[in-house]
N, C-alpha and C positions, 0 to 999 in steps of 0.2 A: 551625291552618290559616289564621288571620287572619280568620275569619268571625265577628267579634265581635257585630255586630248580630243575626245569626241566633242566636247563643248567648244574647244577652240576651232575645230573643223567647221562646226555649224556657225560659229560666230564669224569665221572668215567669210563665209557666204553672205552673212548679214552685212558686213562692212563693205563687201563688193557692191552690194545693192545700194547701200546707204553710207557712203564713205564719210559723210559729214555728221554722222551720229556719234557724238562724243561718248555717250553711255555705252554704245556697242563696242567702241574702241577700248573703253575702260575694261569692260567685262572680258573682252578678248585678251587684254593684258593680264587680267587676273587668272583666266584659265591657263594661259601660257606659263605664268609664274608658278601656279600650283602643279603644273605638269613638269616643272623643272626646266622650262625653256626660257631662260632669262633674257637672252638676246631678242627673241620674238616679243616677249613681254615688254621689254624696254621700248621697242619700236611702237607698239600699240599705245603704251602710256604716253609717249612723246606726242603721238598723233592726237590723243585725247586732250592733252594739255594745250596743243596748238589750237584746237577747236574750242576749248573752255579754259583759258589761261588763269582764271581766278579760282579754279577748283583746287582746294587744299587736299581733298581726298585723292585726286589723281596724282598730285605731287608727292603725297605720303607714300603711295604705292610705288611710284618711280624711285623714290629714295630707298625703299626696301629692296627693290630690284637692283639698284646700283650697289648697295651693300652686299647683296648676294653674289654680285659679280666681282667684289673686291675693290670697288671704286669708291672709297671713302670720301674723297674730295668732291666728287660729283654729288654724292648723297648729302654731304654737308651743305652744298650750295642749295639744293632743293629744300632742305630743312630750314635754312636761313630764310628762304622765300616764304615758307609757311609761317615762320615766326613773325616776319614783317607784316604779313596779312592779319595777324592777331585774330584768327578765326578758329574754325574747327581744326583739331590736331596740333594747335600751338603748344599745349602743355606736353603732349607726347613728343613733339619735335624738340623741345627744349631738353627733355630727359634723354632722348637719343643722342643729341649733340654732346651732352655731358658725358655719356658713355663712350662715344667715339673719341672725345678729347682726353679721357682719363688715361694716365700712363698705365702700361701693362707690365 
């Protein structure tokens, strides 16, 4: 319904109760990202990745957040990790890397 700040407030409470819940951290990151709060989103995604390092989904969203913050090098590193895993989001990661590398 587009109430991303409200969602992030509620999810903040969830992660306080269950700080080791990687999915709650991920959804907290998504709600922050959609609310335009990229720094808070990045923190939540990094926590989610620490809890579930093999998740290419979490890394994909972290890369999107880093791009939104203008940090192409950090985004490239995450995208390369996704490519190396050769799992979900590998094709998307390859395409996005190509777009980042393309001369403007």
